[in-house]
C-alpha positions as CSV (number, residue, x, y, z in Angstrom):
1,M,-10.4,-22.9,37.5
2,E,-7.2,-21.2,38.7
3,A,-5.3,-22.5,35.7
4,I,-8.0,-21.2,33.3
5,V,-8.0,-17.7,34.8
6,H,-4.2,-17.6,34.9
7,G,-4.0,-18.7,31.2
8,L,-6.6,-16.1,30.1
9,I,-4.9,-13.2,31.9
10,L,-1.4,-14.2,30.8
11,A,-2.4,-14.7,27.2
12,L,-4.1,-11.3,27.1
13,G,-1.1,-9.6,28.6
14,L,1.1,-11.1,25.9
15,I,-1.1,-10.5,22.9
16,L,-2.6,-7.1,23.6
17,P,0.5,-4.9,23.0
18,L,1.0,-3.7,19.5
19,G,3.1,-6.1,17.5
20,V,3.8,-7.0,13.9
21,Q,1.5,-10.0,14.0
22,N,-1.4,-7.8,15.3
23,V,-0.7,-5.1,12.7
24,F,-0.7,-7.7,9.8
25,V,-4.1,-9.3,10.8
26,F,-5.7,-5.9,11.3
27,T,-4.5,-4.5,8.0
28,Q,-5.8,-7.6,6.2
29,G,-9.2,-7.1,7.8
30,A,-9.2,-3.5,6.6
31,A,-7.9,-4.1,3.1
32,Q,-10.0,-7.1,2.0
33,P,-13.3,-6.3,0.3
34,R,-15.1,-8.8,2.6
35,L,-14.2,-9.9,6.1
36,S,-14.2,-13.6,5.0
37,K,-11.3,-12.7,2.6
38,A,-9.1,-12.0,5.6
39,L,-9.8,-15.5,7.1
40,P,-6.5,-17.0,5.8
41,A,-4.5,-14.4,7.8
42,V,-6.6,-15.0,10.9
43,L,-6.4,-18.8,10.7
44,A,-2.6,-18.9,10.0
45,A,-1.8,-16.5,12.8
46,S,-4.1,-18.3,15.2
47,L,-2.7,-21.8,14.3
48,C,0.9,-20.5,14.6
49,D,0.1,-19.1,18.1
50,T,-1.5,-22.4,19.0
51,L,1.6,-24.3,17.9
52,L,3.9,-22.0,19.9
53,I,1.7,-22.2,23.0
54,V,1.6,-26.0,22.9
55,L,5.3,-26.3,22.3
56,A,6.0,-23.8,25.1
57,V,3.7,-25.6,27.6
58,F,5.3,-28.9,27.0
59,G,8.8,-27.6,26.9
60,V,9.7,-28.5,23.3
61,S,10.4,-25.0,22.0
62,A,12.8,-24.3,24.8
63,I,15.0,-27.2,23.6
64,V,14.9,-26.0,20.0
65,L,16.0,-22.4,20.9
66,K,19.1,-23.7,22.7
67,F,20.7,-24.3,19.3
68,E,22.4,-20.9,18.7
69,A,22.8,-21.4,14.9
70,L,19.0,-22.0,14.5
71,R,18.2,-19.0,16.7
72,M,20.4,-16.7,14.6
73,L,18.9,-18.1,11.4
74,L,15.4,-17.5,12.6
75,M,16.3,-13.9,13.5
76,L,17.9,-13.2,10.2
77,G,14.9,-14.6,8.3
78,G,12.6,-12.5,10.5
79,I,14.5,-9.3,9.7
80,A,14.2,-9.9,6.0
81,F,10.4,-10.6,6.2
82,L,9.8,-7.6,8.4
83,A,11.7,-5.3,6.0
84,Y,9.7,-6.5,3.0
85,M,6.4,-6.3,4.9
86,G,7.1,-2.7,5.9
87,F,7.9,-1.8,2.3
88,A,4.6,-3.3,1.1
89,L,2.6,-1.4,3.7
90,W,4.4,1.9,2.9
91,R,3.5,1.6,-0.8
92,T,-0.2,1.0,0.0
93,R,-2.5,3.8,-1.2
94,P,-6.2,3.1,-0.5
95,D,-8.6,4.9,-2.8
96,S,-12.0,6.4,-2.1
97,S,-13.7,3.1,-2.9
98,G,-11.9,1.3,-0.1
99,H,-9.8,-0.7,-2.6
100,N,-6.1,-0.5,-3.1
101,K,-4.6,1.3,-6.0
102,K,-2.4,-0.4,-8.5
103,G,1.0,-1.3,-7.0
104,S,-0.3,-1.9,-3.5
105,A,0.6,-5.1,-1.8
106,Q,-1.8,-4.7,1.1
107,A,-4.8,-6.8,0.2
108,L,-3.0,-10.1,-0.2
109,P,-4.3,-13.3,-1.8
110,S,-4.8,-16.3,0.5
111,S,-1.4,-17.9,-0.2
112,K,0.5,-14.7,0.6
113,Q,-1.6,-14.0,3.7
114,I,-0.7,-17.4,5.0
115,A,3.0,-17.0,4.1
116,F,3.2,-13.6,5.8
117,A,1.3,-14.6,8.9
118,I,3.5,-17.6,9.4
119,S,6.6,-15.5,8.9
120,V,5.6,-12.8,11.4
121,S,4.5,-15.4,13.8
122,L,7.4,-17.9,13.7
123,L,10.3,-15.8,12.5
124,N,10.1,-13.3,15.3
125,P,12.6,-14.3,18.0
126,H,11.1,-12.0,20.5
127,A,7.7,-13.6,20.1
128,L,9.3,-17.1,20.4
129,L,11.3,-16.1,23.5
130,D,8.2,-14.5,25.1
131,T,6.1,-17.5,24.5
132,V,8.7,-19.9,25.9
133,G,9.9,-17.7,28.8
134,V,6.5,-16.5,30.0
135,I,3.9,-19.1,29.0
136,G,6.3,-22.1,29.2
137,T,7.6,-21.1,32.6
138,S,4.1,-20.3,34.0
139,A,2.9,-23.7,32.8
140,L,5.4,-25.4,35.1
141,A,3.1,-24.6,38.0
142,Y,0.5,-27.0,36.7
143,E,0.3,-30.7,36.0
144,G,-2.0,-33.1,34.2
145,D,-5.5,-31.7,33.4
146,A,-4.7,-28.3,35.0
147,R,-1.8,-27.8,32.5
148,L,-4.1,-28.7,29.6
149,L,-6.7,-26.2,30.8
150,F,-4.0,-23.5,31.1
151,A,-2.9,-24.1,27.5
152,A,-6.5,-24.2,26.3
153,A,-7.2,-20.8,27.9
154,C,-4.2,-19.3,26.2
155,V,-5.2,-20.7,22.9
156,I,-8.8,-19.5,23.2
157,V,-7.7,-15.9,23.9
158,S,-5.4,-16.0,20.9
159,W,-8.1,-17.1,18.5
160,L,-10.7,-14.7,19.8
161,W,-8.2,-11.8,19.6
162,F,-7.2,-12.4,16.0
163,V,-10.8,-12.7,14.9
164,G,-11.5,-9.5,16.7
165,L,-8.6,-7.7,15.1
166,A,-9.8,-8.7,11.6
167,C,-13.4,-7.5,12.5
168,A,-12.0,-4.2,13.8
169,G,-10.1,-3.7,10.5
170,S,-13.2,-4.4,8.5
171,V,-15.3,-1.9,10.5
172,L,-12.6,0.8,10.0
173,R,-12.7,0.2,6.2
174,R,-16.5,0.8,6.2
175,F,-16.3,4.0,8.1
176,D,-13.1,5.3,6.4
177,G,-14.6,5.7,2.9
178,A,-11.8,8.0,1.7
179,G,-9.1,5.7,3.0
180,R,-7.3,8.6,4.8
181,V,-7.2,6.9,8.3
182,M,-6.1,3.7,6.8
183,G,-3.4,5.5,4.8
184,V,-2.0,7.0,8.0
185,F,-2.2,3.7,9.8
186,N,-0.3,2.0,7.0
187,R,2.5,4.5,7.2
188,C,2.7,4.2,11.0
189,S,2.6,0.5,10.8
190,A,5.4,0.4,8.2
191,L,7.6,2.6,10.5
192,F,6.8,0.4,13.4
193,I,7.7,-2.8,11.5
194,W,10.9,-1.2,10.2
195,G,11.8,-0.2,13.7
196,T,11.2,-3.8,14.9
197,A,13.4,-5.1,12.1
198,L,16.2,-2.6,13.0
199,I,16.1,-3.6,16.6
200,L,16.4,-7.3,15.6
201,L,19.3,-6.4,13.2
202,V,21.2,-4.6,15.9
203,Q,20.6,-7.6,18.2
204,W,21.7,-10.0,15.5
205,I,24.9,-8.1,14.9
206,S,25.7,-8.0,18.6
207,D,25.0,-11.7,19.1
208,T,26.8,-13.0,16.0
209,P,30.0,-14.9,16.9
210,F,31.7,-13.7,13.7
211,R,32.1,-10.0,14.7
């Protein structure tokens, strides 16, 4: 029971703060004409988190991140994806019918939802390090079935959270008929995402051995 409670509280603490992954799932819930259309983003983000949690709990991801070249490559890829995603959100102009005007890249098709969800989940070095450093380290306190229960609790929180985000976005779309609130949210989200990309770029430049 202790492992389950620990996993629930820890996962909530890591996933609740505003992040690029959360912003993406929420905006897809708000942009799609039906909630079911945002399912690819929810599933991809949830499965990526599940993968990271499992790897962290069993120590695999810590070994991978020891390779400096791989870490730097992941960071550079993450910067590029975040910059593009911010640009797509900034261009979004919801109209009064709740749909996006021509030129918007917000309501993505299934394949792009999956690609973006994977990119913001796996190409964010901060998310990887948080998962390894916090969840992976905490898992060391448990063994056998207790460790499995700890991992399962973290995974359950992740899935419920992303489903909830998509639902919240869908509710906002219904009550924001003119699209004004969503328009402001898109702009703020774009600025947040660009800020995250800029921080990663500064960190990448400071860490690169070729300076």
